[in-house]
C-alpha positions as CSV (number, residue, x, y, z in Angstrom):
1,M,116.2,128.3,87.6
2,L,116.1,125.5,90.2
3,K,114.2,122.5,88.9
4,I,112.0,120.7,91.5
5,T,111.5,117.0,91.1
6,Q,109.4,114.5,93.0
7,M,112.4,113.1,94.8
8,D,112.9,116.5,96.6
9,F,109.9,115.7,98.7
10,F,111.1,112.2,99.8
11,E,113.3,111.6,102.8
12,K,116.9,111.0,102.0
13,P,117.9,107.3,102.4
14,E,120.5,108.1,105.1
15,S,117.7,109.6,107.3
16,R,116.0,106.2,107.6
17,V,117.6,104.2,110.4
18,E,117.0,100.5,109.7
19,T,116.5,97.9,112.5
20,G,117.6,94.6,111.1
21,D,116.0,92.7,108.2
22,W,112.4,93.4,107.2
23,T,112.4,91.3,104.1
24,F,111.9,87.9,105.7
25,N,112.8,86.2,102.5
26,G,112.1,82.4,102.7
27,A,110.2,82.7,105.9
28,S,106.9,80.7,106.1
29,T,104.0,83.1,106.2
30,R,101.4,80.3,106.8
31,E,102.1,79.3,110.4
32,L,99.4,79.1,113.1
33,T,96.0,80.2,111.8
34,H,97.8,82.4,109.2
35,C,97.4,79.3,107.1
36,Y,93.7,80.0,106.7
37,H,92.5,81.2,103.3
38,D,94.3,83.3,100.7
39,Y,93.4,87.0,100.4
40,P,94.6,89.9,98.3
41,A,97.5,92.1,99.5
42,R,97.9,90.4,102.9
43,M,100.4,91.8,105.4
44,I,102.8,89.0,106.3
45,P,102.8,88.0,110.0
46,Q,106.5,88.5,110.4
47,V,106.1,92.2,109.7
48,A,103.3,92.6,112.2
49,G,105.1,90.5,114.7
50,K,108.3,92.5,114.4
51,I,106.4,95.8,114.8
52,L,104.9,94.5,118.0
53,D,108.2,93.2,119.3
54,L,109.8,96.6,118.7
55,F,107.0,99.0,119.7
56,G,104.3,97.0,121.5
57,G,106.1,95.5,124.4
58,D,103.8,97.1,127.0
59,A,100.7,97.1,124.8
60,K,97.5,95.8,126.2
61,F,95.1,96.8,123.4
62,L,95.8,96.7,119.6
63,F,93.5,98.1,116.9
64,D,93.6,97.4,113.2
65,P,91.3,99.9,111.3
66,Y,91.7,98.0,107.9
67,L,91.5,94.5,109.2
68,G,91.6,92.3,106.2
69,T,91.9,88.7,107.4
70,G,93.3,89.6,110.8
71,T,97.1,89.1,110.5
72,S,97.9,91.8,113.0
73,L,95.2,90.5,115.4
74,V,96.6,87.0,115.4
75,E,100.1,88.3,116.1
76,G,98.7,90.5,118.9
77,M,96.8,87.6,120.5
78,V,99.8,85.2,120.6
79,R,101.6,88.0,122.5
80,G,98.8,88.2,125.0
81,I,97.3,91.5,123.7
82,N,93.6,92.2,123.5
83,V,92.8,93.1,119.9
84,A,90.0,94.7,117.8
85,G,89.7,95.4,114.1
86,T,87.2,96.5,111.5
87,D,86.6,95.8,107.8
88,L,83.8,96.5,105.4
89,N,84.2,93.1,103.6
90,P,82.0,90.4,105.3
91,L,84.2,87.6,104.0
92,A,87.3,89.3,105.4
93,R,85.6,89.6,108.8
94,L,84.5,85.9,108.7
95,I,88.1,84.8,108.0
96,A,89.5,87.1,110.7
97,G,86.9,85.8,113.1
98,A,87.9,82.2,112.5
99,K,91.6,83.0,112.7
100,T,91.2,84.7,116.1
101,S,88.6,82.3,117.6
102,T,89.5,79.6,120.2
103,P,87.2,76.7,119.5
104,D,87.3,73.4,121.4
105,L,89.8,71.3,119.3
106,R,88.0,68.1,120.3
107,L,84.8,69.4,118.8
108,I,86.6,70.4,115.6
109,D,88.0,66.9,115.4
110,K,84.6,65.4,116.0
111,H,83.1,67.4,113.0
112,I,86.1,66.6,110.8
113,G,85.3,62.9,111.5
114,K,81.7,63.5,110.6
115,F,82.8,65.2,107.4
116,G,84.9,62.1,106.5
117,K,81.8,59.9,106.9
118,F,79.7,62.4,104.9
119,V,82.2,62.1,102.0
120,F,82.4,58.3,102.3
121,D,78.7,57.9,102.2
122,Y,78.1,60.5,99.4
123,T,76.3,59.3,96.4
124,P,75.9,61.7,93.4
125,S,72.2,62.7,93.0
126,P,70.8,65.5,90.8
127,L,69.3,68.3,92.8
128,A,65.5,68.3,92.7
129,V,65.4,72.0,92.1
130,P,68.4,73.9,90.6
131,P,69.8,76.0,93.5
132,T,69.6,79.8,93.4
133,I,72.6,81.5,94.9
134,Q,71.8,85.1,95.6
135,G,74.6,87.2,94.2
136,V,75.6,84.8,91.4
137,T,73.2,85.3,88.4
138,R,74.9,82.8,86.1
139,L,75.7,79.9,88.4
140,E,76.7,77.4,85.7
141,F,78.9,80.0,84.0
142,W,81.0,80.2,87.1
143,F,80.7,76.5,88.2
144,K,80.4,73.2,86.4
145,K,77.1,71.4,87.1
146,S,78.8,68.6,89.1
147,V,80.6,71.1,91.2
148,V,77.3,73.0,92.0
149,E,75.8,69.8,93.3
150,K,78.7,69.0,95.6
151,L,79.0,72.5,96.9
152,Y,75.3,72.5,97.6
153,R,75.6,69.3,99.6
154,L,78.6,70.6,101.4
155,R,76.7,73.7,102.4
156,E,74.0,71.6,103.8
157,F,76.6,69.8,105.9
158,L,77.9,73.1,107.2
159,Q,74.4,74.3,108.1
160,S,74.0,71.1,110.2
161,I,76.9,72.1,112.5
162,E,75.2,73.7,115.6
163,D,78.3,75.1,117.3
164,D,79.1,78.6,116.0
165,S,82.9,78.3,116.4
166,A,83.0,74.9,114.7
167,R,80.8,76.0,111.9
168,L,83.0,79.1,111.4
169,F,86.1,76.8,111.1
170,F,84.3,74.9,108.3
171,Q,83.0,78.0,106.6
172,V,86.6,79.3,106.0
173,A,87.6,76.0,104.4
174,F,84.4,76.0,102.4
175,S,85.1,79.5,101.1
176,E,88.4,78.5,99.7
177,T,86.9,75.3,98.2
178,V,84.3,77.4,96.4
179,R,87.0,79.6,94.9
180,E,89.3,76.8,93.9
181,S,86.5,74.7,92.3
182,S,85.0,77.6,90.4
183,N,85.7,78.4,86.8
184,T,87.6,81.5,87.8
185,R,91.3,82.0,87.2
186,N,92.7,81.6,90.7
187,D,95.8,83.5,90.0
188,E,93.6,86.7,89.6
189,F,91.9,88.7,92.3
190,K,89.2,89.9,89.9
191,L,86.7,87.6,88.3
192,Y,88.0,86.2,85.1
193,R,86.7,82.9,83.7
194,Y,89.0,80.2,82.5
195,S,89.5,79.9,78.7
196,A,87.4,77.3,76.9
197,E,90.5,75.1,76.5
198,K,91.3,75.2,80.2
199,L,87.7,74.6,81.2
200,A,87.5,71.5,79.0
201,A,90.3,69.9,81.1
202,F,89.1,71.4,84.4
203,N,87.6,68.8,86.7
204,P,88.0,69.9,90.4
205,D,87.7,67.3,93.1
206,V,85.5,69.4,95.5
207,F,85.5,67.1,98.5
208,R,89.3,66.5,98.2
209,I,89.9,70.3,98.1
210,M,87.7,70.7,101.2
211,S,89.4,67.9,103.1
212,Q,92.9,69.3,102.4
213,K,91.8,72.8,103.6
214,L,90.4,71.3,106.8
215,Q,93.5,69.3,107.6
216,R,95.8,72.2,106.9
217,N,93.7,74.6,109.0
218,R,93.4,72.0,111.8
219,T,97.2,71.8,112.1
220,G,97.5,75.5,112.2
221,L,94.7,75.9,114.8
222,G,96.3,73.3,117.1
223,K,99.6,75.3,117.2
224,Y,97.7,78.6,117.7
225,L,95.6,77.2,120.5
226,A,98.7,75.8,122.3
227,I,100.2,79.3,122.4
228,I,97.0,81.0,123.5
229,K,96.4,78.4,126.3
230,N,100.0,79.0,127.7
231,S,99.6,82.7,127.7
232,K,99.5,84.4,131.1
233,H,96.6,86.5,129.9
234,A,93.8,85.0,127.8
235,P,93.5,87.7,125.0
236,V,90.1,88.9,123.7
237,S,89.3,89.7,120.1
238,N,86.5,91.8,118.7
239,I,85.7,92.3,115.0
240,Y,83.6,95.1,113.7
241,S,82.1,96.4,110.4
242,F,82.3,100.2,110.9
243,N,84.0,102.5,108.4
244,T,86.9,104.4,109.9
245,V,86.5,107.1,107.2
246,T,83.1,108.2,108.5
247,G,83.8,107.6,112.2
248,I,84.8,105.2,115.0
249,P,82.1,104.3,117.5
250,Q,83.2,105.1,121.0
251,D,81.5,102.0,122.5
252,C,83.7,99.9,120.2
253,I,87.0,101.7,120.4
254,P,87.1,104.3,123.2
255,P,88.9,107.6,122.6
256,A,92.6,107.4,123.7
257,G,92.1,103.7,124.5
258,V,94.4,102.1,122.0
259,D,98.1,101.3,122.8
260,I,99.1,100.5,119.3
261,V,97.7,100.4,115.8
262,V,99.2,97.9,113.4
263,T,97.7,97.9,110.0
264,S,98.1,98.0,106.2
265,P,95.6,100.2,104.4
266,P,94.7,99.6,100.8
267,Y,97.2,100.9,98.3
268,G,94.5,102.7,96.4
269,D,90.9,102.5,95.3
270,S,89.5,99.1,94.5
271,H,88.6,100.1,90.9
272,T,92.3,100.5,89.9
273,T,94.1,98.3,92.5
274,V,92.6,95.3,94.3
275,A,88.9,94.7,93.9
276,Y,88.2,93.0,97.2
277,G,84.5,92.8,96.5
278,Q,85.1,90.9,93.2
279,Y,87.6,88.5,94.9
280,S,85.0,87.7,97.6
281,R,81.9,87.6,95.5
282,L,81.5,83.8,94.8
283,S,82.4,82.6,98.3
284,A,80.3,85.3,100.0
285,A,77.3,84.3,97.9
286,W,77.6,80.6,98.7
287,L,78.0,81.5,102.4
288,E,75.0,83.8,102.2
289,L,76.9,86.8,103.4
290,K,76.0,90.3,102.5
291,E,76.7,90.8,98.7
292,P,80.3,92.2,98.6
293,D,80.3,93.7,95.1
294,K,79.0,97.0,96.3
295,I,81.7,97.2,99.0
296,D,84.3,98.3,96.4
297,R,82.3,101.5,96.1
298,K,82.3,102.0,99.9
299,L,86.0,101.5,100.3
300,M,88.5,104.4,100.3
301,G,88.3,106.3,97.0
302,G,85.2,104.5,95.9
303,F,83.7,107.7,94.6
304,A,85.9,110.1,92.6
305,S,86.3,113.7,93.8
306,K,84.8,116.5,91.7
307,K,87.5,118.9,92.7
308,F,91.1,118.7,93.8
309,S,92.0,118.9,97.5
310,C,95.0,120.6,99.0
311,F,96.6,118.1,101.5
312,T,98.9,118.8,104.4
313,S,101.5,116.7,102.4
314,K,103.5,118.7,99.9
315,A,104.9,115.5,98.4
316,L,101.4,114.2,97.8
317,N,100.1,117.5,96.3
318,F,103.1,117.6,93.9
319,A,102.4,114.0,92.8
320,I,98.7,114.6,92.1
321,E,99.6,117.8,90.2
322,Q,101.9,115.7,88.0
323,I,99.2,113.2,87.3
324,G,96.6,115.9,86.6
325,A,98.9,117.4,84.0
326,V,98.5,114.1,82.1
327,D,95.0,113.0,83.0
328,K,92.7,115.1,85.2
329,K,90.2,112.3,85.7
330,R,92.8,109.9,87.1
331,A,94.2,112.7,89.3
332,L,90.7,113.3,90.8
333,E,90.3,109.5,91.4
334,V,93.7,109.5,93.2
335,S,92.7,112.6,95.2
336,A,89.5,110.9,96.3
337,F,91.4,108.0,97.8
338,Y,93.7,110.3,99.9
339,V,90.8,112.4,101.0
340,D,89.3,109.2,102.5
341,L,92.7,108.1,103.9
342,Y,93.2,111.4,105.6
343,A,89.7,111.3,107.2
344,S,90.3,107.7,108.4
345,I,93.7,108.7,109.9
346,A,92.2,111.7,111.7
347,N,89.6,109.4,113.3
348,V,92.2,106.7,114.1
349,A,94.5,109.2,115.7
350,L,91.8,110.1,118.3
351,T,91.7,106.4,119.5
352,I,95.5,106.2,120.4
353,K,96.8,106.9,123.9
354,P,99.4,109.5,124.6
355,K,102.8,107.9,123.7
356,G,100.9,105.2,121.8
357,Y,101.9,104.1,118.4
358,A,100.4,104.1,114.9
359,C,102.2,101.7,112.6
360,Y,101.1,101.7,108.9
361,V,102.5,99.3,106.3
362,V,102.0,100.9,102.9
363,G,103.1,100.7,99.3
364,N,103.9,103.6,96.9
365,R,102.1,102.7,93.7
366,K,102.5,104.4,90.3
367,V,99.8,106.2,88.4
368,K,100.6,107.6,85.0
369,G,104.2,107.0,85.7
370,V,104.1,109.1,88.9
371,V,105.1,107.5,92.2
372,L,102.5,108.3,94.8
373,P,104.3,108.9,98.1
374,T,101.9,107.2,100.4
375,D,104.5,106.6,103.1
376,V,105.3,110.4,103.3
377,A,101.6,111.2,103.1
378,V,100.8,108.9,106.1
379,K,103.6,110.6,108.1
380,D,102.4,114.1,107.2
381,F,98.7,113.2,107.9
382,F,99.6,111.9,111.4
383,E,101.9,114.8,112.1
384,G,99.0,117.1,111.4
385,C,97.1,115.2,114.1
386,G,99.9,115.9,116.7
387,F,102.0,112.7,116.2
388,E,105.8,112.5,115.9
389,H,107.6,110.5,113.3
390,V,109.7,107.7,114.8
391,N,111.0,105.9,111.7
392,T,110.1,104.6,108.3
393,F,111.5,101.2,107.5
394,T,111.9,99.9,104.0
395,R,111.0,96.3,103.1
396,V,111.9,94.7,99.8
397,I,109.0,92.5,98.8
398,P,110.3,89.1,97.8
399,N,108.3,86.6,95.6
400,K,105.7,89.2,94.7
401,R,102.5,87.9,93.2
402,M,102.3,91.1,91.2
403,P,104.6,91.1,88.1
404,L,107.7,93.2,88.3
405,K,106.6,95.0,85.2
406,N,103.1,95.7,83.7
407,S,101.5,97.7,80.9
408,P,99.7,100.5,82.7
409,T,98.2,101.9,79.5
410,N,97.7,98.6,77.8
411,A,99.6,100.0,74.8
412,P,101.8,97.5,73.0
413,G,105.4,97.7,74.1
414,V,104.7,100.3,76.9
415,I,105.7,98.8,80.2
416,D,106.5,100.1,83.7
417,S,107.7,98.7,86.9
418,T,105.3,97.9,89.8
419,M,105.8,98.1,93.5
420,T,108.8,96.2,94.9
421,N,109.0,97.8,98.3
422,E,106.8,98.3,101.3
423,Y,107.3,101.0,103.9
424,I,106.6,100.6,107.6
425,V,105.7,104.0,108.9
426,I,106.0,104.3,112.7
427,M,104.3,107.3,114.4
428,R,103.9,108.1,118.1
429,N,101.3,110.2,119.8
430,A,102.9,113.2,121.5
């Protein structure tokens, strides 16, 4: 009897024609406004840039349906392409808005000078009334008292900046300052407080952190603006908050109006992969953005399915069946994510012009020891929408922040490997 394995559903390595190196080991990923703000699971600019150089030579309009902090948008703009993107996380939209904006550099320098004077003249003084930061119920659990006072004064300084683009520039630096001066472990994307021993020695210099962020970001902005100003076409950026799973407003992204999609969707639901809401919570609260905690429930796979779906991808169906044989609940959670991913792809496909491209950068994570073939599923989903598969490139991920091995069951001695590759799936509308 012929035994079927998961590998039977994957493309054979020789069928994937590579085009040069996609690893970019040692390359700086923090040039231009890409230097702004850390963020979970960012697509590196070199990948987005290479995709555009290979497939976006004639593109005039780029769309990113899972925007994050706007890596693909920046890469599109420096190539003179009009761009648009959407994300449910308000902090991500704020960062992407700052990275793609074109403020007057002289005005930025003027406010940086004012900030320097503010710091020089600052005299510690207890707040008359303890501040209430909506979205952070235990303020002094997450921040030391002296840090709260300085962050509060910094926020007052930001609120005094009248120009929207200048204030946005400062808000991004402030967001990172909030995170780095908080009592959270900054090597984690979820909210974990430092140990008592670590907190005893933790004494962040709030103003110095803010100053360093401003200077770094100002350097990146200057280089970015120099490219934009020398472009033959002044590119336009639009950032939205709609959910591509439920629909794409035609007044934002017209049907068949997109030349190329360059994006990296989440690897899975926020509950079991990256909790974007938790990562953003403290910064968003201080910036008085919409509370992001509930966003994790709105992202793809936020609500588990009650029954299994049959997908147009045999490889995906097989993987979910394998997980279900071990843990039905986890299999239903996985199924829910791909139900939403398929709905999103079906909507995105309608926005792409004939002969236009959809380029998805994905990772194949493991659940219960089973590799989820997201790259194959994305290909199959788009083929079901009338697209043809151009290529799937494999990228080895160097210097991963995620450990090479983890303990998926938390059982002592039980370890498994994590993702070490990304896949760049290139699809073209027929």
